[in-house]
ZAZA-640363 format. One line per 4 residues: number of its first residue (from 1); their letters; for each residue x, y, z of N, C-alpha, C. Coordinates in steps of 0.001 Angstrom, whole numbers, padded with zeros to 6 digits. Atoms other than C-alpha are relative to their C-alpha. Example, Ala and Ser with C-alpha at 12.3 -4.5 7.8 and 13.67 -1.06 7.14 Angstrom:
<papas>
1> as> 000890/-001190/000000/012300/-004500/007800/000900/001200/000000  -000820/-001190/-000060/013670/-001060/007140/-000770/001090/000730
</papas>
This chain:
<papas>
1> xxxx> 000835/-001170/000000/000000/000000/000000/000888/001245/000000  -000751/-001244/000143/001122/003529/-000765/-000850/001168/000488  000647/-001237/-000434/000254/006825/000915/000582/001132/-000842  -000414/-001112/000844/000376/009750/-001522/-000601/001275/000580
5> xxxx> 000451/-001270/-000560/000169/013277/-000125/000162/001089/-001052  -000004/-001090/000969/-000762/016152/-002427/-000155/001321/000732  000193/-001362/-000491/-000302/019809/-001543/-000751/000743/-001100  000865/-000621/000995/-003124/021662/-003308/-000433/001369/000491
9> xxxx> 000466/-001353/-000310/-003784/025411/-003305/-001332/000259/-000676  001246/-000429/000608/-007199/026889/-003922/-001247/-000585/000627  001180/000553/-000658/-009495/024715/-001818/-000409/000946/001129  000464/-000981/-000987/-011665/026987/000343/-001081/-000532/000932
13> xxxx> 001122/000484/-000810/-014436/024791/001761/-000163/-001510/-000171  000287/001420/000089/-015873/021315/002168/-000390/-000453/-001396  000366/000362/001376/-017316/021365/-001345/001238/-000101/-000882  -001269/000088/000739/-013827/022035/-002723/000666/-001346/000282
17> xxxx> -000573/001290/-000384/-012578/018994/-000796/-000715/-001136/-000733  000789/001029/000681/-015412/016873/-002227/000305/-000044/-001494  -000302/-000096/001432/-014631/018091/-005750/001326/-000702/-000314  -001311/000623/000194/-010975/017028/-005453/-000094/-001510/000252
21> xxxx> 000139/001425/-000324/-011876/013699/-003780/-000684/-000763/-001127  000741/000646/001072/-014369/012859/-006526/000859/-000142/-001258  -000877/000054/001176/-011879/013695/-009289/001034/-001121/000153  -000986/001058/-000261/-009284/011387/-007678/-000651/-001371/-000097
25> xxxx> 000692/001301/000029/-011782/008544/-007163/-000389/-000413/-001420  000401/000312/001374/-012972/008789/-010781/001181/-000361/-000888  -001168/000210/000854/-009434/008692/-012188/000860/-001198/000412  -000891/001038/-000514/-007694/006122/-009974/-000768/-000984/000870
29> xxxx> 000539/000994/-000928/-008459/002936/-008084/000683/000245/001345  -000573/-000344/-001292/-007938/004091/-004499/-000778/-000679/001118  000643/000556/-001188/-008683/002620/-001092/-000686/001103/000790  000519/-001105/-000801/-009215/005992/000583/000576/001300/-000531
33> xxxx> -000488/-001335/000344/-008948/009687/-000253/-000668/000986/000941  000504/-000982/-000949/-009326/012576/002171/000707/001329/-000244  -000561/-001327/000222/-008847/016298/001550/-000297/000917/001171  000188/-001016/-001035/-008446/019203/003963/000324/001358/-000590
37> xxxx> -000261/-001331/000544/-008881/022768/002746/000819/000844/000970  -000769/-000779/-000977/-007402/024120/005991/001491/-000344/-000036  -001409/000414/000106/-004173/022135/005449/000512/000094/-001438  -000350/000015/001435/-004224/022530/001628/000597/-001348/-000388
41> xxxx> -000595/001332/000144/-003704/018776/001518/-001047/-001041/-000378  000799/001180/000321/-005134/015605/-000009/000879/-001217/000241  -000730/001234/-000287/-004061/012180/001255/-000734/-001150/-000680  000568/001113/000760/-004613/009136/-000956/000678/-001294/000457
45> xxxx> -000519/001333/-000302/-004225/005491/000082/-000370/-000892/-001176  000235/000857/001161/-003829/003103/-002853/000904/-001227/000054  -000800/001231/000067/-002467/-000342/-003671/001355/000265/-000657  -001214/-000271/000766/000091/001040/-006134/000285/001494/-000015
49> xxxx> -000384/-001408/000083/002005/004284/-006497/-000685/000652/-001198  000674/-000736/001059/000153/006889/-008553/001000/000907/-000707  -000948/-000836/000747/002160/008585/-011343/-000335/001488/000144  000202/-001434/-000222/002637/012312/-010665/-000581/000690/-001232
53> xxxx> 000509/-000661/001210/002000/013289/-014301/-001495/-000254/-000184  001430/000301/000107/-001392/011541/-014248/-000794/000739/001068  000666/-000757/-001061/-002288/013179/-010921/-000176/001447/-000453  000076/-001390/000494/-001496/016590/-012454/-001111/000145/-001045
57> xxxx> 001026/-000053/001044/-003762/015807/-015439/-001408/-000050/000602  001304/000090/-000661/-006617/015048/-013018/-000312/001276/000784  000225/-001166/-000861/-006158/018054/-010684/-000131/001296/-000807  000013/-001260/000764/-005504/020801/-013293/-001392/000419/-000481
61> xxxx> 001323/-000418/000479/-009015/020735/-014851/-000982/000398/001117  000898/-000345/-001105/-010600/021122/-011392/000114/001467/000391  -000186/-001406/-000329/-009217/024657/-011112/000865/000239/001230  -000885/-000122/-001160/-006974/023959/-008128/001441/-000184/-000448
65> xxxx> -001417/000054/000356/-003186/024210/-008130/000702/-001099/000782  -000775/001071/-000625/-001184/021048/-007440/001420/000514/000209  -001301/-000565/-000342/001943/022276/-005622/001069/-001083/000089  -000987/001068/-000146/003679/019011/-004711/-000683/-001341/000217
69> xxxx> 000464/001374/-000168/003301/015233/-004612/001103/-000759/000719  -000976/000863/-000666/005024/012893/-002160/-000651/-001332/000320  000507/001352/-000253/004663/009145/-001677/000882/-000701/001006  -000733/000820/-000968/005639/006746/001069/-000774/-001293/000214
73> xxxx> 000666/001256/-000318/004882/003195/002115/-001027/000251/001097  001069/-000178/-000984/001639/002956/004082/-000190/-001303/000760  000258/001146/-000857/001250/000600/007011/-001199/000346/000862  001222/-000262/-000760/-002209/000387/008489/000281/-000178/001484
77> xxxx> -000181/000053/-001433/-002202/001144/012175/-001353/-000216/000645  001256/000262/-000670/-004855/-000234/014437/000199/-000958/001152  -000045/000816/-001194/-005667/-002222/017500/000419/-001428/-000288  -000262/001395/000270/-005467/-005640/015832/001038/-000229/-001097
81> xx> -000994/000134/001062/-002799/-004952/013219/001361/-000307/000594  -001332/000380/-000482/000589/-006610/013702/001054/000423/-000977
</papas>
């Protein structure tokens, strides 16, 4: 699993977050996506790493500015996870 963090400028409210989340879900097979307009951030959990150029092609038409993309291995944390 991979955790991809996007820094996105231009989100101002919950509807902006929903707009970005929907665009990501429609373009990629993801386990989870969550955006925060207060942090200017979108976090995506997916099985495979998402190509930055494809992410840019998805975010640009939404009207928001993709500032940076970073990826790291994701390990689920929880009470019963070893």
